N, C-alpha and C positions, 0 to 999 in steps of 0.2 A: 257957717255954719248950713250943713246940709237941710234943704227943708222939705220935710216928707210930704209927699203930696198922696191926699185921700184917694182912695178907688171912687168914681161916681159910681151913684145907683142909678143902674140901664134898666131897665125894665126887660121881664123875660116875653120873647117872643115865640107863640107857638103855632107852629105849622098848622095851617088851617086842616082840622079832623085829626093831626096825626100826633099820639099820643106822646107824649114826655118820657123817654126811656133816660135812666141811669147808666151810666159807663163805668162800670165796674170790674171790666175786664184786666185778667192778670198776664205778666211774660212767663211762659211754662220753659223754665231752663232744666228740667231732670234730666233731659236725654244729653244733655251738654257734659252735665255734671258725671252722668255714667260713663260715657266716653270719655271723661278726663280720667276716670278713676279706672278705666280696663287699660288705656294706655298708661297709666302710672305701675299699672299692676306686671302689664308685659314688660315697662323697662328693668323693674327690677327682678321680674323672673329672667329677662335677660341678662342683666347683670350676675345673677346667681348662678344662672347656666355658665356664663364666660368663667365666672370664678371656679364654679364647679370643674370647669377644662383646666381652667391654671394648676387647680389642684391635683386632677390628675397626670396632667405633663410631669407636674413637679416630684408626683409620688411614684410614676413610670421610671422616672430619669434616676430616682433615688433607688429606687429598686434595681434599675440596671447596674448602677454604682455599687450595690452590693453584689450583685451577680459577678461584676467583672473582680473585685476583690476575690470571691470565691474561686472563679477559675484561675485565677493568676495566685492565688494561693496552692491550689491543689495542681498547678501545670507540673509535669515533668522536669519541663525545662528551666524551671524557676528555683535556684540552688537555694534561695532564703526562704521557701514556701515548706509545704509538708514533705518534701523532697528531701531537705537537710536532713531530719528525722526519721532516719533508716538503725533498723537493728536494734542494737544496745541503748541509741538516743531517742528510740520513738517515743518514748514515755515523756519526752519533754515537752513535746509537740504542744499539747495543751497548756500549758503552764506556758509558754512562751507565745504562743498565736492568739489566743484568746484576748488578752490585752489590746493585741494589734488590730483583733475585730471590734471591741467596744470601740477602741479611738476611731476608727472607721465608722461606723455607726453614730459617733457624736459628731465627726466633721459632716457628716451628711445632715444630722439634724439641724445643725445650727443654720444650715441653709434654707431653711424652710419658715413657712409662718406658722402662727400658733394652731392655727386651725389645721394646717397640714401634718403639722406634729404630732397631733392627736391621732390621726390615722396612721400616720408612718411608724408611732411607735408599736401600735398592734402587729405591723408588717415587719418590723425590724424583729420583735419578739420570738414572732414564728422562725424566722430565717435564722435567727442567730440559735435558737433552738436544734433546727437541722443540720447546718454546717458543726456544731459541737457534738452531734452524734456522729457526723462524718468524721469529725477529729477522731472521737473515742474510738470509732471502728478502726481509723486510720493506727493508731495506737496500739491497738488489741489485736491487729491482724499483722504489722510488724513485728511487735514484740514477741507473739509468738512464734511467727517465723525466724526470726533469731534464738529464741529457745533452743527452738526444734534444730536448726542447723547449728548450735552448739553441741547440743545433745549427739547429734550424728557424729559430729565432727570429735566429740569426746569419747563417744564406742569407737569409731575407726581407729583414732589412735591408740585406745589401749589395746583393739584388736592389732594392732602394728605391734606394738610393744610385745603382744603374747608372739608373734609370728618371730619377730628378730629374735627372742631368748629361744625359740624352738629351734632357728637358725644357727644360734650359739651352741646349739646341743643342751641348753640349761632346760629340760623339760619339766623338771620341778617347778622352775618359775613360770616356765609357760602354762601350767596346766593353772598355778594361784593367780595370774591376770587373765586367762582366758574366762575363768570362772567370773573375777569380776567383770569382765564385759557381758558377759550373758547376764549377770543382774542388774546391769544399765540397761540391757535390751529391756530385759522385763517389764523394767520400771516405766520406760518410755510405752511398750506395748501396753499397759494399765494405765496410763495416762490419756492413752488414748481409746480407753473402754474394752480393754479384751483382758479377759479373767487371764492367769497364770497357767492355769490348766486346761485351756481352751484348747483347741486343734491348731487355729492361726498360730497361738504364742509359742508352742511346741512346736512347730513347722519353723518357727522364725528362729527361735534361739539354735534348734538343730543344722539350719541352715548358715547360723555364724560361727558354731563350732567346725563345721564342714568347711566355711570358707578358710578359719584359721591353719586347719588341718593343711589343707589344699596350698594354701599359699607357703605353708614352712615347706613342703615337700618342693615348691618350687626354688625355694631358697636355697633349700640343698642341694638339688640337683644337678647343679654346675660345677662346684666344686667338691661335691661328696655323694657322689650317686650311689654308691652303696647303703649310705647311711640314711637317704633320702629312701631307696626301696626298703628297708628295714623300717622307718616310720611310716612309711604307707602301709606296709602288711599290718604294724602294729594297730593302727589307728582307722586302717580302712572301713572298719563297720560304722565309725562315726561320721563318714563321709556321706553325703547324697549321692544318689546314683550317678549323676552328671558328674561332679566332683570326682569320683573316683574314676570315670572314664577318662577326664581330661588329665587326672595325673598321672594317671596309666601310661596312657598316650606320651606324657612329658617324659616320665623314666624309663619305658620300657626300650627307647631307641638306644638313649645312652648306656642304658646295661646291655642292651646287646654290643655295643661299639665295646664297651667295658670287656665284656666276654670273650668278644672276636679279638678283640688284644690280646689278651691272655689265650686265647685258642692258637693265637699265630706265633706266639713268643715258643709255646712250649712245643709246636710244629717243628720252629726254625731253629730254635735254640739247645733245645733237646731236654733231656730230665727223666722224669718217671715215664714210664710206657703208658700210663693211661693218662686220658683227658684231662683238662681242670675241671674243679665241681662249678656246677653252675653258680655262678655270683648272685643269683637271685636269692638263693639261700644264705642269706649273710648270716653267720654263727653270732649266737646272743649268749654268750661266755658258757660257762662249764657248770654243771650243778653244783652246789653244795654237798660236802661229803654225805650227809644223812641223807640228802634226798638221792643222791647216785646209789647210796647204798640200798634205799627201798626199791628202784625203779631197778637194779640187779636181781634181788629177791623175788620180786613180784614178777618180771618176766619171766626168771627161771620156773616158779610155780606153776605158771600160765603155761612154759613151753613154746615159748613165742621167742622171736630173735629181738635181745634187747635195745638193738639197733633203734629199731623202730619205737618202740615206748621212751626210749631217750628223744627221737627225732619230734615226736608229737610233744611232748611236754617242752621241748625248746620250744617249738612252735607255736604253740597255746600261749605259754604263760612264763617264757623265757627261765624256765624252773624254779618260779615263785610259786610257793604252795597259797599264799594269801592275795593272789593277783584278782583283780575284780575288773572287769570291762566297765570302763564308766559311760559305755551306753548302755539305756533305759531300752530294752524289749518291748514288744507289742503288751505282754502280758504284764508288763512292770518289773520284771525281773533283770536280773544281770548276769550273765557268765561268769562263774566264779571259779577259782581255783587251780591246781596243775592242769589239771586238763582241759579247764573252762566248763565244765558241767552245767545245764540249765536245770531248773528245780524238777523240771517235768522229762528229764533225762536221766538225772542222776540215781534213780533207784531209792531215795531216802536217806543217802549216805549223807554226812556233816562234807561239804564240798570242799573245806578249809584243811581238812585233814589229810595228810600227804599220803597216807598210805593207803587209806579206804577209796580214796581217790585214782592212785595207780593201782589197787587191786581190780578194781570196775574197769580200768580202761584197759588192761590185760588180757580179762577175760572176756571180755566185749572183744578183742582184734582177733582172741583166737577162735571163737565162734566167726565171726565175719571172714578170716582168714580160710577157715575150712568151706565156707560156703561160695568165695569167689576169688582166694589169693589177696597177698598183701596189698597191691594198690588198692583191690576192691574194700579192704579194712580200713586204710587210710582215708580213702575218700567217706567211706561209710560215717566214721568219726566225725565228719566237717558236716557234711550234707543228707546225713542219715542213708540208710539200705537203699532208698528208693531215689537218691541223687547219684549214689554209688554205680544202680545198676544202669541208669542212664548213661553216664559217661564210659564205664569200664566193660559193660556187656552188651550196651548198643551203641559207643563210639559217638557219642552225641557231645564232643569237645567243644564245639563250636557254640554251641547253646548254652554251655554250661563253663564260661572262660573261669570262674572263680573257683571251681572245684578242680578244673584241669591244673590252675595254678598252684592251689593247694597240694594237689599231689604230687606233682615235680618238684616243690620245695621240700616236702618232707621226705621224699625219696633222695634229694641231694643230700639231706641232714644226715638220714640214715646211713647213706654210704659213707660220710666223714664218719660217724659213729662205730662201723662197722669194723674197720680197724684190721684190713687185709693182711699186713706184714707188710714190710718194704717191698716196694716195685722197682722194676728194673730200669737202669737207667739210661738212656739213648744218646748218641753223639748230637752236636749240632748238624742239620741238615747241611749237604754239601753245596746242595742245588736248588733251585726252586722246584725241581719237579720232586725231588727229594721230602721238601717239606709238604707240598699239596699231596703226596702219596700219602703221608702221615696222618693229614688231617681227615683223609678218607675214612678215618677210624672212628670219627666222632658220627654216634649213631643219629642224633637229631637233624634232621636235612636240613632245617632253615638254620642251625646253628653252626651246621658243615658248610653251608652256600657262604655265610660270612666271613667264617675264618678263613676259605680258600681266598675271598674276596681282598681281605687283608693283606693275606700272605703274598699276593700278587701286586697289591700297590706299596708295600713294605718294601719286595724285592725290585720293584720298578725304582722305589726312592734310592735303595742302597746303587742300585746299576749308574744311575745318575749320577750320585755323588764320588762312584769310583770312575765314572766316564771324566766328570769333571775334576778329580787329582789328575787322571793319566794327563787328561789335557795341559793344567798346570805346570806338570813335571815335565812333560815334553817340549814345553814352549820355554821354562826355564834350562832345560839341556840345550837347546837350539841356541838360544841367547847367551850362555854361556861358551859355547864352542865359536859362535858368530866373535866374540869379544877378544878372546883369548886362544887361538886354535893352537899356537905352538907348542903348548904344555901336552903333556900325555892325557889321554881321555880320561884315564880312571883320576887324575888330580883335577880334572875340570868338573867331573860331574861327584866327586867324591866318592868313597867308598860304598856307602848305601845306596846311593842313588846308582850306582855303575853295577852294584849284584842286582837290583831290581830290574835295569834292563838288560843284561847279560841272561837272568830268567827268563824275560820277554822276548829274548832272539833279537834287540833291537841292536847289538855292540857294533856289527859290521856296516849297517848301516851308517850309524854315529861316526865311526870313524872315515866312511866317505864323506859326510857331510863336513869333517874338519879339514880332511886331504883337499878339497873344495876350496873350503875359507882360506887355508895354505897357499895354495896356488894362483888363489881370486879367479879360480875359475867359476863363470857366471853358468848356474844349474838351467839348461833348455827346458822349457815347460812341456811335458806331455800332454799334445795339445786334446787328445781325446780323453785323458782324464780331467784334466782341467775344466774343458765344456761339459763332462758329466757332471762336475761338482755346480756347475754354474746354472745346470738344467735343474738339478736336485734341488737347489734351493728356491726357486718356483714348483717343481711340481709336488715335491716330500718335505718342505721346510721342517718338520719336526725329525726325520732322519737328518737331515743337514744339519741342524743344529747340534746333532752330537756327534759331529764329525771331528776328530783329533788333527788337524791338519798340520801340528807340528810333529807327529808319529814321525819317526826317522823313516820308515818305507814311505811315507808320502812326500816327505819335506825334498827327499832325493830324486821326485819326478816332477816338481813343480820350483818354478824360479820364487826370491824372495818377494818380488814384488806381487806375483800372483797369489802366494800365501796370504801377504797382508790383506788385499783385496778377497779373499775369502773369510778370512778371521773378520773382518769388518762386515761383511754381509752378516755372518754367525749373528751379529750383536743388533742387527736391524732385522732379522727374518721374521719375528712376529708382528711387524707394523704394516698394515694392510696398505698404506701410502708406498712404501718400498716396495711390496711385492707389485703393484700396479704399476709401478716404473720398471722394477725388472722385469715384467711379463712385456711393457712395449719395446723394451731393448731385445728382447728375444724376439719378435716381431719384425725388428729391424735386420736383425741377422739374419732372418729366413728370408728374408727381402733380397739381401744382398746375396745369398747361397742361389736363390732365382736368378739373377743378373748374369751371375757368372757360370750359369749352366751345373749347378751344385745340387740342385733340388734333390731330395731322398728319394723322392716318386720317380726319380729318373737312372736312379742306379741301375746298373748292369752286373751280374754276379762277378765278372772277368775284373773290373774295376772298382767294386764298392768299397774294400779295403783304401786304396786310394783316395778316392772322393770321399771317405769319410773323415780322412787326415786332413784333406783341405779344406772341409768344413768346419772342423775344429779350429785347426789355425786361422782361418778367417775371422772366426768370433773371437779369437784371444786377441788378434789384430784391431779387430774393430772396438774392444773392449779397454785395449792399451792407448788407441789414437784417443777415446772418448776421454780417458783419466787425462792425459795429456794436454786435453783441451781444458779441461777441470783445471788443471793445476797451471797453467799461464793466463785463465780470463779469470779464475778465482769462482767461478760460478759453473753450473750446469749450462748445458747447452739447451735453447730452446728446440723445439719437434723440427723448426724450419733449419736451425744449425744443424740438429743430428742428420737431419735427412741430407745435407750438403757435406755433412762428415761420412756419412755413410759412401756417398758416392766417390769420394775422395779415395777411401779404403779399398773399394771394389776396383777402381781403377788401376791402384798399386799393386793389388792380388791378381790383377788379372796380369799385367806386366810380369808379373813375378811365375805365373803359370804359362806364358810364353816361353820362360826360361826353362823349367821344369820340366815342359814337353819337348825341349828340341833335342836333337841328339847332341853328345858330348864329342867335341872333334879333336880332345888333347887328354896327354895324359895318359893314366892307367884305367881311364874309364872311356875311353876314345869307343864311339861306335855305342856306347850304352844310352837308354833313355835316362835323359835326368832325373825322371821322377825316381827312376831307383837310387839315383845318388842321393836322396833325403838319408836314406838307411845310411849310406856309405858315408855321408858326411859326419853323422851320427856316431857311428860304431867303428868305420874300419881305419878312417882319416887319423893319422897320427892325431897323441893330443898336442904336441907342439904345434902342430899346422893348424889346428880348429883353433888355439889359444893366438895364435898369429891373426888369422882371419879376425878373431873377436876384438882382439887390440886395434888394428886397422880400422874397423868397424867406429869402435867408441871415440876413436880421436876424431876421427871424423863428424861424428853424431853426437859425442858426450856420454859419458862414464856411465850414465842412470840406461841408456837405453842398451838393449841384447839384442844382437842380431837374428834374423831367420835363418832358417837352412839355406833357402833360396838367395839370400845376402853371403849366406859364405861359399855357395856354390859359383855366383857370379864374382866373389875376388879370386877363388881360385880359376875360373875361367878367363878372367881377365889378365893373372898372371902365368896361365898356361899350365898350369898345374903341373911343371917339369919334375 
């Protein structure tokens, strides 16, 4: 047991004189508490700041992920994004992509804290609204463009249907479909805010109608140029100036060609003694009897040539009293009736009344004809008296092409309706000159020039065909003679061919070819003639190509081998690489001439003929040597091989020339220069002597080789020419 020990009573001691002070002081900790509070608040603030940063970073990341989804969705490279929804599919974009957008928002939201979600919802809502607007804009833009494209395609398709109907000459169907296309175009313009009667709408629909007309002309012109011209004349006023110019430029050259063909045929083949009518004035049918009666009576009453009244009615309306031009004029009127009067020029008549319209046209024509002549009256009906004065009286045709053409066409129609009675008949032109002389009677200078050009072209084609036929006939005759020379020539050729060659004076030459074939006599080349043809192949290839080398007169002067070479050259004469090859060959031959002292610039008058013969003989020998090389090796010589071949031929010819230049010492030509014996060997030696020399030569060198005159001379020199 613990015993509490009592505290003893100890007396208070007082320091001498110092009062007793009670210690009641306390410890002041308020500053520490404030510091603690401050630290605590700072820690809380820092924690809040860090949390704010974390929240901000999370929200920034979330916003970036939203942006990534938006960029990816609207990327042109993403085939599963908005790019998938084009054209007619555009309206599906919202229904397909909005759930995916909400799904993306939900995924991002799940990764955030509660505090972050509250702030993210506001951000995501604003972003979603923006993306939704963007999707709506995409759908609206794409689908609007789709509708616009479909609208344009539909209008184009219907317009093309109209063009195709016109090209098939179903003009009623064309007008129906063209009107449908124009209505569609007007609706399109109305959807774009243009009123139907606005200047823009009127211009656009006029341009569409013009395009249909212009395309129809283009579709007709290649196969039916006259119908294309008639169509252009009929619908010219419905076309824009630019389309009129383009289609006229398209049609006119073909019309000119057709006219040139007709004029050339007339000049070459004969027929009536007046040139054909202008093809531009395509006939538009005949008037019904009732209309014809009215035109006859009104023309007679006015005292004018009725052919002009007929021509104007044909030109203007194709004799239709109820014709209405579809083009709406500036004042809202449309040309109407038999003579296509406007209200302002009809003088108050009923324009669809055929007699009233014809009477006014006849009276006007009479007054105008008295003032300036028939052409003036024609021009005035089309362009007014001011336009007629410009063209007829002042000659301003180039500045007024439409009026000028109108006059030309009406005059052509009037000439057809005039009916001057049967014309004299001319025979076919015997020569090109006869046809050209006949074409000179065509008064229009441009038309006359085209006709004459066409005549020259046609005559050239005719000559080429006849020349080719003669070449074929001559080759057939030559081949037939070579194959069976022992039959009579008439039997070999046939009666028809024999008669033709007889008319051409070729029978004697053909008989000579047959005789040589029977006797197996090898025709010696005329070196001058052969070389002339080889040179012609280089210098005048067009002339060379027309040569008939199987013509009997030529075939009697050239060997079979040379004939074949020349004919083969004809087949290659148009090839540039062959021309270059032949030019190189000619240069080598000229080099050989120089080495032999036979260059043309060294000729003297006394020996020129002999030197020409030797040059031509050398050229033939070089070509034969080159051909023999090709036959033996199977290929053409290289330039180095050709040079070596040339030197070999030069050496052989030099040896021959030494023989020809020597004096003959034996036989009937003793004492004569051998050069003159070239002709003697060719013409004076008996055929059997020449044949003996040829047979001896071929027995030694082969049957395919033909001896030269120098070889024949050598043979008889060796034999002594007894």
